[in-house]
N, C-alpha and C positions, 0 to 999 in steps of 0.2 A: 504494500500500500504506500502511496506517495504521501509526503507530508505537505502537499500543496493545500492551500485554503480554498474553499469553494464558497461563493456568496450567491444567494438567490434573492431576487427582488422583483416585484412587478413594476412596470412602468406604463405610462399612458402615451400613446402616439397622438400628437397634436395635429391640427388641420394642415400644417405645412410638412408633416412627416417627421417632425422632430420628437425626440424623447428626452426626458429629464432623468438624470441619474441622481438618486437621493444624495443629499449633501453629506450624510454620515459615511456613505460608501465612497464618495469622491475623496473625502478627507482621509479615510483609512487607507485607500489605495494610492493616495497622492496624485489623483488625476487632475491635470491642468488643461486649460483651454487649448485646443489645437491638437491634442493627442489623438491617435487613432486607436480604436478598440475593436475587438472581435466580438460579435454578437452571436450567441448560439440560441436557436429558437426551437420550440416544440410546436409542430404544426397543429396540435390538437387544441 
């Protein structure tokens, strides 16, 4: 088993197709504007 951390959160897609990453998660992962992220989705 890997010691990677996994985080799960729900987000809402706005009218322009944008999503908001919860502030607590952004701070914990040190995400800054302009960073690129990989999004994994469950089609269900």
